[in-house]
C-alpha positions in Angstrom: -171.1 64.4 75.2 -170.2 62.2 72.3 -167.4 60.7 74.3 -169.9 59.1 76.8 -170.8 56.1 74.6 -167.2 55.4 73.6 -166.1 55.7 77.2 -168.7 53.2 78.3 -167.7 50.8 75.5 -164.0 51.0 76.4 -164.8 50.4 80.1 -167.0 47.4 79.1 -164.1 46.0 77.0 -161.7 46.3 79.9 -164.1 44.6 82.2 -164.8 41.7 79.9 -161.1 41.2 79.1 -160.3 41.0 82.9 -162.7 38.1 83.2 -164.7 36.9 86.2 -164.2 33.8 88.3 -167.4 31.8 87.7 -169.9 31.6 84.9 -172.7 33.2 87.0 -170.4 35.9 88.2 -169.2 36.4 84.6 -172.7 36.8 83.4 -173.6 39.2 86.2 -170.4 41.2 85.5 -171.3 41.4 81.8 -174.9 42.5 82.5 -173.7 45.1 85.1 -171.2 46.5 82.7 -173.8 46.6 79.9 -176.4 48.3 82.1 -174.0 50.9 83.4 -172.8 51.7 79.8 -176.4 51.9 78.5 -177.4 54.1 81.4 -174.5 56.5 80.9 -174.9 56.7 77.2 -178.7 56.9 77.3 -178.6 59.9 79.7 -175.9 61.5 77.6 -177.9 61.1 74.4 -180.8 63.2 75.7 -178.8 66.1 77.2 -180.8 68.5 74.9 -184.1 67.4 76.4 -184.4 67.8 80.2 -187.7 65.9 80.4 -186.4 63.0 78.5 -183.2 63.1 80.7 -185.3 62.9 83.9 -187.0 59.8 82.5 -183.7 58.2 81.5 -182.3 59.0 85.0 -185.4 57.5 86.7 -185.4 54.4 84.6 -181.6 53.9 84.9 -181.7 54.2 88.7 -184.6 51.7 88.9 -182.7 49.2 86.6 -179.5 49.6 88.6 -181.3 49.1 91.9 -183.0 46.0 90.5 -179.7 44.5 89.4 -178.1 45.5 92.7 -180.8 43.6 94.6 -180.0 40.5 92.6 -176.2 40.7 92.8 -174.6 38.1 95.0 -171.3 39.9 95.2 -171.3 42.6 97.8 -168.8 44.9 96.0 -170.8 44.6 92.7 -174.0 45.2 94.6 -172.6 48.3 96.3 -171.3 49.7 93.0 -174.6 49.3 91.3 -176.5 50.7 94.2 -174.0 53.6 94.5 -174.6 54.7 90.9 -178.4 54.3 91.4 -178.2 56.5 94.5 -176.1 59.1 92.6 -178.7 59.2 89.8 -181.6 59.7 92.2 -179.9 62.8 93.7 -179.8 64.5 90.3 -182.3 67.4 89.7 -182.7 68.2 86.0 -184.9 71.3 85.8 -183.5 73.0 82.7 -180.9 72.7 79.9 -178.1 73.9 82.1 -178.9 71.4 84.8 -179.1 68.7 82.1 -175.5 69.4 81.0 -174.3 69.4 84.6 -176.2 66.1 85.2 -174.7 64.5 82.1 -171.2 65.4 83.2 -171.9 64.0 86.7 -173.3 60.8 85.3 -170.2 60.3 83.2 -167.9 60.9 86.1 -169.8 58.8 88.6 -170.5 56.1 86.0 -166.7 55.8 85.3 -166.0 55.5 89.0 -168.7 52.8 89.6 -167.5 50.9 86.5 -164.0 50.8 88.2 -165.7 49.3 91.2 -167.5 46.7 89.1 -164.2 45.9 87.4 -162.6 45.2 90.9 -165.5 43.0 91.9 -165.2 41.0 88.6 -161.5 40.3 88.8 
């Protein structure tokens, strides 16, 4: 689980290095990357506490949906909403489910970060 924050940071660096076409889009891309990274690492950091994880998942999904609703780029909006939808489907009832959820968040988060990267090129 300690790899989650570093994976998010690496993905953010790749996205920022790839650049975005306009200042507004660049800002949106940076914010989306930051939010996805924070969401992934925040959920991974509470893997030992299912109740805290449920809260992080709920908050992360709400934040992602909010940003998706504001995104002008369709691909970026779809990536953010896709991750929000994935989070909303998670059911963290106990410690085992929390571990499974953290792994799914890491995998899905990486996939949606790639989509954001494509939208920001």
